C-alpha positions in Angstrom: -20.7 -5.0 41.4 -19.8 -1.5 40.3 -20.6 -0.4 36.8 -19.0 2.4 34.6 -21.2 5.1 33.1 -22.3 3.8 29.7 -20.5 6.6 27.8 -17.3 6.2 29.7 -17.4 2.5 29.5 -17.6 2.5 25.7 -14.8 5.1 25.5 -12.6 3.0 27.7 -13.2 -0.2 25.7 -12.1 1.5 22.5 -9.1 3.2 24.1 -8.0 -0.1 25.7 -8.4 -2.1 22.5 -6.3 0.5 20.6 -3.6 0.2 23.1 -3.9 3.8 24.2 -4.6 3.1 27.9 -2.9 0.6 30.2 -5.1 -1.8 32.2 -4.3 0.2 35.3 -6.4 3.0 33.8 -9.4 0.7 33.7 -8.9 -0.2 37.4 -8.6 3.5 38.3 -11.8 4.2 36.5 -13.6 1.5 38.3 -12.6 3.1 41.6 -13.9 6.4 40.4 -17.3 4.9 39.7 -18.8 7.9 38.0 -15.7 9.6 36.6 -15.7 11.0 33.1 -13.2 11.9 30.4 -12.8 15.3 28.7 -15.0 15.7 25.6 -13.6 14.3 22.5 -14.8 14.5 18.8 -14.7 10.7 18.6 -17.3 10.3 21.4 -20.2 10.6 18.9 -18.8 7.8 16.8 -18.3 5.6 19.9 -21.9 6.3 21.0 -23.1 5.5 17.5 -21.3 2.1 17.6 -22.8 1.4 21.1 -26.3 2.3 20.0 -26.1 0.3 16.8 -24.8 -2.7 18.7 -27.7 -2.4 21.1 -30.1 -2.3 18.2 -28.5 -5.4 16.6 -27.1 -3.4 13.7 -23.7 -5.0 13.8 -22.5 -3.7 10.4 -23.0 -0.1 11.5 -21.4 -0.7 14.8 -18.3 -2.3 13.2 -18.0 0.5 10.7 -18.2 3.2 13.4 -15.6 1.4 15.6 -13.3 0.8 12.7 -13.4 4.6 12.1 -12.6 5.3 15.7 -9.8 2.8 15.9 -8.2 4.1 12.7 -8.2 7.6 14.2 -6.8 6.4 17.5 -4.0 4.5 15.8 -3.2 7.7 13.9 -3.1 9.6 17.2 -0.9 7.0 18.7 1.5 7.0 15.7 1.7 10.8 16.2 2.7 10.1 19.8 5.6 8.0 18.4 7.0 11.1 16.8 8.1 12.4 20.2 10.5 9.4 20.5 12.4 10.4 17.4 15.4 12.4 18.6 16.6 15.8 17.4 19.6 15.6 15.0 23.1 15.6 16.3 25.3 18.6 15.7 26.1 19.0 12.1 23.1 17.0 10.9 19.9 18.1 9.3 16.5 16.4 10.0 13.2 16.3 8.3 9.9 16.7 10.1 8.8 13.5 11.7 6.1 11.6 9.7 3.5 9.2 11.2 0.9 6.9 9.9 0.1 3.2 9.2 2.9 0.7 8.6 3.6 0.0 4.9 2.4 -3.6 5.1 -1.4 -3.4 5.5 -1.9 -7.1 6.0 0.5 -7.1 9.0 -1.1 -4.0 10.5 0.8 -1.7 12.7 1.6 2.0 13.1 4.9 3.8 12.6 6.7 7.1 12.8 9.9 8.0 10.9 12.4 10.8 10.5 15.2 11.3 8.0 18.6 12.8 8.8 21.3 14.0 6.4 24.9 15.0 6.8 26.7 15.6 3.5 26.5 12.3 1.6 25.2 10.5 4.7 21.5 9.7 4.7 19.9 8.0 7.6 16.3 7.1 8.6 15.0 6.3 12.1 11.8 4.4 12.2 9.6 3.4 15.2 7.0 0.7 14.5 4.4 -0.9 16.8 1.4 -3.1 16.8 2.6 -5.1 13.8 2.3 -8.9 13.4 5.7 -8.9 11.8 7.4 -8.0 15.1 6.7 -11.4 16.6 8.5 -13.1 13.8 11.4 -10.7 14.2 11.5 -11.5 17.9 12.0 -15.1 17.1 15.0 -14.2 15.0 16.4 -12.3 18.0 15.9 -15.3 20.2 17.6 -17.7 17.7 20.7 -16.0 16.3 21.9 -19.3 14.8 19.1 -19.0 12.3 20.6 -15.9 10.8 23.4 -17.7 9.1 26.4 -15.6 7.9 24.4 -12.4 7.1 22.7 -10.4 9.9 24.1 -10.7 13.4 23.1 -10.1 17.0 25.0 -7.4 18.8 24.7 -5.5 22.1 23.9 -1.9 22.3 24.2 -0.5 25.8 23.0 -3.8 27.2 20.1 -4.2 24.7 20.1 -6.8 21.9 20.4 -5.3 18.5 20.2 -7.0 15.1 22.6 -5.6 12.4 21.8 -6.3 8.8 24.9 -5.4 6.7 23.0 -5.9 3.4 20.5 -3.2 4.2 22.9 -1.3 6.5 20.2 -1.4 9.2 20.4 -1.7 13.0 17.3 -2.8 14.9 16.3 -3.0 18.5 13.1 -4.6 19.9 11.5 -2.9 22.9 8.9 -4.1 25.4 8.6 -7.8 24.8 8.7 -7.3 21.0 6.0 -4.6 21.1 8.0 -1.8 19.5 10.7 -1.9 16.8 13.3 0.9 16.6 15.3 0.8 13.4 18.2 3.0 12.1 18.9 2.5 8.4 21.5 4.3 6.4 22.9 4.6 2.9 26.4 3.3 1.9 28.0 6.4 3.3 26.7 5.7 6.9 28.9 3.6 9.1 27.6 1.0 11.6 29.1 3.2 14.3 26.8 6.1 13.2 23.8 3.8 13.3 24.7 2.9 16.8 25.1 6.6 17.8 21.7 7.4 16.5 20.0 4.6 18.3 21.7 5.7 21.5 19.9 9.0 21.1 16.6 7.2 21.4 15.1 7.2 24.9 14.3 3.5 25.2 13.4 3.8 28.9 10.6 6.2 28.0 9.3 3.9 25.3 9.3 1.0 27.7 7.4 3.0 30.4 4.7 3.9 27.9 4.0 0.2 27.4 3.3 -0.6 31.0 
């Protein structure tokens, strides 16, 4: 039975647990046998966690891994920024912002960008790894539970949930793994929300989840 080098094995475990590598990467590494990854500042913290675990110091190991995972989630949210599109002609856009989702108990990471055009103000948000997404997925699966408020629509073949009260249009991607939301003020029409979501490269997002 082949084994990974200890340093690489620890690194792979953390990357996989943070969702930064697909399982295929683990299989490829197994085939490489003695392959290695480029140096990374987090390697020392991963090694610290592994050594503490080996010595039975679980508190130190947990603390080191939590530091590593927090940094990896930040890096992953920074990657989400690439999925936020440039503004359409005539619109202005802020710099993308990334970080933890606003509900700490639910976990998750997100990236957002604000767009303006005269009185129109719109925000695009991409959220992943949140426990709230499973509940939202259930709503998508059972439109009858929505009552007379939010409604299910189709956006280029994808299911979208429009909430008129919040003037928000949402699309779930990759088996409820990622939520893409366009939310506007009262001056923003539903057609404009749809136009902004059509600028998002959903195919690229889905490929990143495989």
